[in-house]
N, C-alpha and C positions, 0 to 999 in steps of 0.2 A: 504494500500500500504506500509506503514511503517513496518508493521509486516513481510510482505514478504521480504522486503529489509533486515531487521535485520536477518531473518533466512538465507537468501542467503549469507549475509556477514559472519555470523558465520560459515556456511558450507565452504565458501571460505577460511577463516582463518584456520579451521581445516585441510583442504586439503593441504594448503600451508605449514603448520607446519609438517604434515606427509610426504609430498613429500621431504621437506628439510631434515628431519630426515632420511628418506630412502636413500637419496643421500649421506648423511654424513656416514651412516652405510656402504653403498656400497664402498665408497672411503676408509674407514678404513679397510674393508676386503681386497680390492685390494692392498692397501699399505702394509698390513701384509703379503699377499701372495708374493709380490715382495721382501720384506725383507727376508722372509723364503727362497725363491729361491736363492737370493744373498748369504745368509749364507751357504746354501748347496753347491753352486758352489764354494764359496771362500775357503772351507776347503778341496777341492781336494780329495774326498774320493771314487772316482770311480776307477774301474780297469784301470790300465795304464801299458802297457808294458815298456814304458820308465822309469817310476818310479820303476817298478819291477826290472829292470836291474841296476838302480842306488842305490838300497837299499839292505841291507843284513838282515833287519828285516821287514817282511810283516805280518801285522795283518789283519785278516778277521773277522768281527763281524756281527752277525746276531741275531735277536730276534726270538727264536723258541717257545715262549710261546703261549699256547692256551688260557691262562687266562688274559694276559695283552697285549694289542695291542701296548703299548708304554712302553719302559723301558729306563730310563736315566742311562747311565753308564760313568764312567771315568776310563781311562787306564793310568797306570804309568809305566815308565821304569826307573829303579834305583831311585825311589821315586820322579821323575820329571813328571809332567802331560804331557802325550803324546797325548791323545784325550779326548774329552768330547762331548757327543751327546745324542740325544734321538733316539733310534732305534725302528722303527715301524715294524710291522709284514709284511704288504704290500704283500699279496699273498704268504707268507712264502718264505724262501730262498732268501730274498733280502739281499745281502751282501754289507757291507761297508768296504772299504780297507783303511789301514793306512800304511805309509811307513816311514822307518827310517834307517839311516846309523849309525852303532855302531862300536866302536873299538873292536878288538878281545878280548875275555875274558868272564868271567861270568857276567851276568846281571840279575836283578830281574824284573819280569813283574807282575803287579797286576791290577785287575779290581775290582771296587767298584760300586755298584748300589745305586740309591736313596733310595732303601729299605734296605740299609746296608748289602747287601750280599757282601761277599769278597771272592776272590780266587786269588792265586798267584802261580807262577811257576818260576824256575830259567832257564835261557837260556844261553847256551854256544855258543858264536859266534867264529867260527874257520875257517876264510877265506872262509866261505860258507854262503849261505842264510839259514835263519830259518824262518819258517812260524808258526804263532800262530793262531789257529782257536778258536774263542770265540763264544760260543753259549749261549745266555741269555735265561733263563727260569724264571718262576715266583718264584721258590724257590731255584734255584742254578745257578751257572755260571760254564760251562764246558770249560776248557782250554786244548787244545791239541797242543803240539809243535812237528813239523815234519821238515824233510829236504826237503820235496817236497810239492807243493801246492796240497791240497786235497779238495774234495768237502765236504761241510758241509751237513750232513744228518739230 
């Protein structure tokens, strides 16, 4: 009888430990998901007509890479950090928007990836909106400046 009890007790202890570990892992995953959602919501990067109207620089960023599902990129306007995010492919053509109001004149815009890819362009703000379309690839960054919002292809 003692042998059966010891085996039962050991099995119970193993199950208890595994259940507690499983619950802890589930809580950690859930907590991470909530934090990720909060961060994405807090940096207001979804399309917004209101923000579009109140800004004269609108930047649309998308990961167009077939090789890398995630690309970390940082954007700078006049050498000041403007955005920093990890851009995921997500069925291609997932666009993340960033909005800024700048004074009239020439401004520099630069994007740097975690793979040390760099591309920059000068933007001339002249009482009108400028749109910068940023397409991230595994081996380059494509920047297009236009006076109208264009679809990223």
